[in-house]
C-alpha positions in Angstrom: 0.0 0.0 0.0 1.4 3.4 -1.0 2.1 6.0 1.7 -0.1 9.0 1.3 -0.9 12.2 3.2 -4.2 13.1 1.6 -5.8 9.7 1.6 -5.5 7.2 4.4 -7.4 4.0 3.7 -6.7 2.6 7.1 -8.0 5.7 8.9 -11.2 5.7 6.9 -11.8 2.0 7.5 -11.2 2.5 11.3 -13.5 5.6 11.3 -16.3 3.6 9.5 -15.9 0.7 11.9 -16.1 3.1 14.9 -19.3 4.8 13.6 -20.9 1.5 13.0 -20.0 0.1 16.4 -21.3 3.3 18.1 -24.6 3.1 16.2 -25.1 -0.5 17.2 -24.1 0.3 20.7 -26.6 3.1 20.9 -29.4 0.8 19.6 -28.5 -1.9 22.1 -28.5 0.6 25.0 -31.8 2.1 23.9 -33.5 -1.3 23.8 -32.0 -2.3 27.2 -33.2 1.1 28.6 -36.8 0.8 27.3 -37.2 -3.0 27.3 -38.6 -2.8 23.8 -37.0 -4.1 20.6 -39.0 -1.6 18.5 -38.7 2.0 19.7 -39.4 3.7 16.4 -40.7 2.7 13.0 -37.1 2.7 11.7 -36.2 -0.2 14.0 -38.7 -2.5 12.3 -41.4 -0.9 10.0 -43.4 -4.1 9.5 -43.0 -5.2 13.1 -44.3 -1.8 14.3 -47.4 -2.3 12.2 -48.0 -5.7 13.7 -47.3 -4.6 17.2 -49.7 -1.6 16.9 -52.5 -3.9 15.7 -51.9 -6.4 18.5 -51.6 -3.6 21.1 -55.0 -2.2 20.0 -56.5 -5.6 20.3 -55.2 -6.3 23.8 -56.3 -2.9 25.0 -59.8 -3.4 23.7 -60.0 -6.9 25.3 -59.0 -5.4 28.6 -61.9 -3.0 28.5 -64.2 -5.8 27.3 -63.3 -7.8 30.4 -64.5 -4.9 32.5 -67.6 -4.7 30.4 -68.4 -8.4 31.1 -67.8 -7.9 34.8 -70.2 -4.9 34.8 -72.8 -6.8 32.8 -72.6 -9.8 35.1 -73.0 -7.6 38.2 -76.0 -5.9 36.7 -77.8 -9.2 35.8 -76.9 -10.7 39.2 -78.4 -7.7 40.8 -81.6 -8.2 38.9 -81.6 -12.0 39.6 -81.0 -11.3 43.3 -84.0 -9.0 43.4 -86.3 -11.5 41.8 -85.0 -14.1 44.3 -86.4 -11.9 47.0 -89.6 -11.3 45.1 -90.0 -15.1 44.9 -89.5 -15.4 48.7 -92.1 -12.7 49.3 -94.6 -14.4 47.0 -94.0 -17.8 48.7 -95.1 -16.1 52.0 -98.0 -14.4 50.4 -99.2 -17.7 48.9 -98.9 -19.4 52.3 -101.0 -16.6 53.8 -103.6 -16.9 51.0 -103.7 -20.6 51.5 -104.3 -20.1 55.3 -107.0 -17.5 54.6 -108.8 -19.8 52.2 -109.6 -22.1 55.1 -113.0 -21.3 56.6 -111.8 -22.1 60.1 -110.5 -18.5 60.2 -112.5 -15.8 61.8 -112.9 -12.3 60.5 -110.2 -11.1 62.8 -107.9 -13.8 61.6 -108.4 -12.8 58.0 -107.9 -9.1 58.9 -104.5 -10.0 60.5 -103.6 -12.0 57.4 -104.6 -9.2 55.2 -102.4 -6.7 57.1 -99.4 -8.8 56.4 -100.3 -9.4 52.8 -100.6 -5.7 52.3 -97.2 -4.9 53.7 -95.6 -7.8 51.7 -97.2 -6.4 48.5 -95.8 -3.0 49.3 -92.3 -4.4 49.6 -92.8 -6.2 46.3 -93.6 -2.9 44.6 -90.7 -1.3 46.3 -88.3 -3.9 44.9 -89.8 -3.7 41.5 -89.9 0.1 41.4 -86.6 0.9 43.1 -84.0 -1.9 42.3 -81.3 0.0 40.5 -77.8 -0.5 39.1 -75.5 2.4 38.6 -78.3 4.8 39.5 -80.7 3.5 36.8 -83.8 1.5 37.6 -83.8 -2.1 36.3 -87.4 -3.0 36.2 -90.0 -0.2 36.0 -92.0 2.5 37.8 -94.6 2.3 40.5 -97.7 4.5 40.6 -100.3 4.4 43.3 -98.5 1.6 45.1 -98.5 -0.7 42.0 -95.9 -1.3 39.4 -97.3 0.0 36.1 -94.7 -0.2 33.4 -91.6 -2.3 32.5 -89.6 0.8 31.7 -86.3 -0.1 33.3 -83.1 -1.4 31.7 -84.5 -5.0 31.6 -87.6 -3.7 29.8 -85.7 -3.2 26.6 -82.9 -4.9 24.6 -79.5 -4.5 26.1 -76.2 -4.8 24.1 -73.0 -5.8 25.9 -69.6 -5.2 24.2 -67.8 -8.4 25.0 -64.7 -8.1 22.7 -62.4 -5.7 21.0 -64.1 -5.7 17.6 -67.5 -4.4 16.6 -68.8 -7.9 15.9 -68.2 -9.1 19.4 -71.3 -8.0 21.2 -74.0 -9.8 23.2 -77.7 -8.9 22.9 -80.0 -9.7 25.8 -83.7 -9.1 25.6 -85.7 -10.0 28.7 -88.4 -7.4 28.0 -91.1 -10.0 27.3 -90.4 -11.8 30.5 -90.4 -8.6 32.5 -93.7 -7.5 30.9 -95.3 -10.8 32.0 -94.0 -10.3 35.6 -95.5 -6.8 35.7 -98.8 -8.1 34.3 -99.0 -11.0 36.8 -98.0 -8.8 39.7 -100.7 -6.3 38.7 -103.3 -9.1 38.6 -102.3 -10.1 42.1 -103.6 -6.7 43.4 -106.6 -6.6 41.2 -109.7 -6.6 43.3 -108.0 -5.2 46.4 -109.5 -2.3 48.2 -108.5 1.3 47.8 -106.3 1.0 50.8 -104.4 -1.8 49.2 -105.9 -4.5 51.3 -106.6 -7.8 49.5 -110.1 -9.2 49.0 -109.7 -12.3 51.1 -112.7 -11.9 53.4 -114.1 -15.1 51.8 -112.5 -18.4 51.0 -113.2 -17.9 47.3 -111.3 -14.6 47.3 -108.3 -16.2 49.0 -108.4 -19.0 46.5 -108.4 -16.5 43.6 -105.3 -14.9 45.1 -103.6 -18.3 45.3 -104.1 -18.8 41.6 -102.8 -15.3 40.8 -99.7 -15.8 42.9 -99.0 -19.2 41.2 -99.0 -17.4 37.9 -96.8 -14.6 39.2 -94.3 -17.1 40.6 -94.2 -18.9 37.3 -93.4 -15.7 35.5 -90.8 -14.7 38.0 -89.2 -18.1 37.7 -89.1 -17.8 33.9 -87.3 -14.4 33.9 -84.9 -15.7 36.6 -84.1 -18.6 34.3 -83.3 -16.2 31.5 -81.1 -14.1 33.7 -79.2 -17.2 34.9 -78.7 -18.4 31.4 -77.2 -15.1 30.3 -75.0 -14.9 33.5 -73.6 -18.3 32.7 -72.9 -17.3 29.1 -71.0 -14.2 30.3 -68.9 -16.5 32.5 -67.9 -18.6 29.5 -67.3 -15.4 27.5 -65.0 -14.0 30.2 -63.0 -17.2 30.3 -62.5 -17.3 26.5 -61.7 -13.6 26.4 -59.0 -14.1 29.1 -57.4 -16.8 27.0 -57.5 -14.7 23.9 -56.0 -11.7 25.7 -53.2 -13.8 27.2 -52.1 -15.3 23.9 -52.4 -12.0 22.1 -50.2 -10.3 24.7 -47.7 -13.2 24.2 -47.6 -12.6 20.4 -47.2 -8.8 21.1 -44.2 -9.6 23.4 -42.6 -11.8 20.7 -42.7 -8.9 18.2 -42.1 -5.9 20.5 -40.1 -7.0 23.6 -36.3 -6.8 23.7 -34.3 -9.9 24.3 -32.2 -8.8 27.2 -29.6 -11.5 26.9 -29.0 -10.8 23.2 -29.0 -7.0 23.6 -26.6 -7.1 26.6 -24.3 -9.3 24.6 -24.5 -6.9 21.6 -23.8 -3.9 23.9 -20.7 -5.6 25.3 -19.5 -6.6 21.9 -20.0 -3.2 20.4 -18.3 -1.5 23.3 -15.2 -3.6 22.7 -15.4 -3.0 18.9 -15.7 0.8 19.5 -12.6 0.7 21.7 -10.5 -1.3 19.3 -11.7 0.9 16.4 -10.5 4.0 18.3 -7.2 2.3 18.9 -6.7 1.4 15.3 -7.7 5.0 14.2 -5.0 6.3 16.4 -2.5 3.9 14.9 -3.5 4.8 11.3 -3.1 8.5 12.1 0.4 7.9 13.2 1.3 6.4 9.8 1.7 10.0 8.4 4.8 10.2 10.6 6.4 7.6 8.3 6.2 10.1 5.4 8.2 12.7 7.4 10.9 10.1 8.1 11.4 9.6 4.4 12.0 13.4 4.0 14.5 13.5 6.8 
């Protein structure tokens, strides 16, 4: 190789090696600092696109998991309320059955009627005031009687159970709720203006028994619908958790830094940078050989 002052091939080669080592060292340190293999689109353009899509999906599924929990809590609130409605109706039917027996005196039936009236008031309180998140679930009460199925269960409900627009669950229990409202209204039909039931005779008490049996059947039907949807949400939640875990695993494979590999790269490039600097110093000293020729 010819000696030259203007052009030093060894110096340029050492400089290029030093720049390359510093660039790779900087990349390795950035990845170790952030924990991510992709920190900008320049790191991996295609990988960034894939990671962005997977990240959006996992974020949506996390929100959907909360949606499912909220939906389950709301349906469980409604089912719990109907459970208590059933318990009250069982007691009312017992009282009506007792009143239908002609061994009772007028005073006995008055005492039975007093309890029936209070139980019915609590039925209407539950149906008119059971709420979730500040919104009534069943309907409204007017004049001590539930009149309309105007609550959340009185219309179709849509639950977002996934990250895409197609992943939704529609629940429509309005028909069942309307039947409950109608049968509960029938229970109080024929009662006096004060709300007392017309059980002064055995036939009146027997009529009440029949109405309560219908109401209990309707309540049992809507409870069955609620239970079925609660169970479905449980399976949905389990499947969504599996999807989210595996999507996050795929995201990690694309986006996360391999610490062992990056630490090794950092050490290697630190050493290469040091040796490149040493060789650059040596190549710069070669110009001194030119001066020795002139001496």
